[in-house]
C-alpha positions in Angstrom: 4.9 -19.7 27.9 5.0 -17.5 24.6 2.8 -14.8 25.8 5.6 -12.3 25.9 5.9 -12.8 22.1 2.4 -12.0 21.2 2.6 -8.3 21.7 -0.1 -5.7 22.0 -3.3 -5.7 19.9 -2.7 -2.0 19.0 -0.3 -1.7 16.5 0.8 1.9 17.1 1.1 1.0 20.7 3.3 -2.2 20.0 5.4 -0.5 17.7 6.1 2.2 20.4 7.0 -0.4 23.0 9.2 -2.3 20.6 11.2 0.9 19.6 11.6 1.8 23.3 12.9 -1.8 24.1 15.4 -1.7 21.2 16.7 1.7 22.0 17.1 0.5 25.7 19.1 -2.3 24.3 21.5 0.1 22.4 19.9 -0.5 19.0 19.7 2.5 16.4 16.1 2.6 15.3 14.3 4.4 12.5 10.8 4.6 11.7 9.7 5.6 8.2 6.6 6.0 6.0 6.3 5.8 2.2 3.5 8.2 1.4 2.8 7.2 -2.2 2.1 3.6 -1.1 0.7 4.4 2.5 3.3 1.8 3.8 5.6 2.0 6.6 8.5 0.2 8.2 10.9 0.1 11.1 14.8 -0.4 10.6 17.0 -1.3 13.5 20.5 -2.4 14.1 23.0 -2.6 16.9 26.1 -0.4 16.3 28.3 -3.4 16.1 26.1 -4.8 13.3 26.4 -1.4 11.5 30.1 -1.6 11.8 30.2 -5.0 10.2 27.8 -3.7 7.4 30.2 -0.7 6.8 33.4 -2.9 6.9 32.0 -5.9 4.9 28.8 -4.7 3.1 30.1 -5.3 -0.3 28.7 -8.7 -0.4 25.2 -8.8 1.4 22.3 -11.3 1.3 18.8 -10.5 2.3 16.3 -12.8 3.8 12.6 -12.2 4.0 10.9 -14.0 6.8 6.9 -14.2 7.1 4.5 -14.9 9.9 6.7 -13.4 12.6 3.9 -11.2 14.0 0.3 -10.6 14.2 0.2 -7.6 11.9 1.6 -9.6 8.8 4.5 -7.3 8.6 7.5 -8.9 6.9 10.9 -9.2 8.7 13.9 -8.9 6.5 17.5 -9.4 7.8 20.5 -8.5 5.8 23.7 -10.6 6.2 27.3 -9.8 5.4 30.3 -12.0 5.0 33.2 -11.1 6.9 36.9 -11.6 6.5 36.8 -15.1 7.8 34.1 -16.1 5.5 31.4 -16.1 8.3 28.0 -14.7 7.6 26.9 -12.1 10.3 23.7 -10.0 10.8 24.0 -6.6 9.5 20.5 -4.9 9.6 17.0 -5.9 10.4 13.8 -4.2 9.2 9.9 -4.8 9.4 7.9 -3.4 6.6 4.2 -3.3 6.2 4.3 -4.3 2.6 6.9 -6.1 0.5 6.5 -3.6 -2.3 9.8 -2.3 -4.0 9.2 1.3 -2.7 8.9 0.2 0.9 11.8 -2.3 0.9 14.0 0.3 -1.0 13.2 2.9 1.6 14.4 0.7 4.4 17.7 -0.2 2.5 
């Protein structure tokens, strides 16, 4: 039942498929690399999420979730508080390492 969540065993191909899927769904996606650390990441957000981040990003929470994929990449989610006091998703990013350079590049 969860086979569709497993992904491909080839990281590069899996990232390519994920990026294609996200773009088909209207997400803006950016892949980046931090050369001095040999790390990389993927940042993605829907335009509606970016609008919320732009309008309400003065107060932002960040959450790091582990064990979401077979490659041990970390999923980060930025949450913004809107004018009604509700927490909304702003942006997501996956990183190959949680070091400060890799996370800072995503932010």
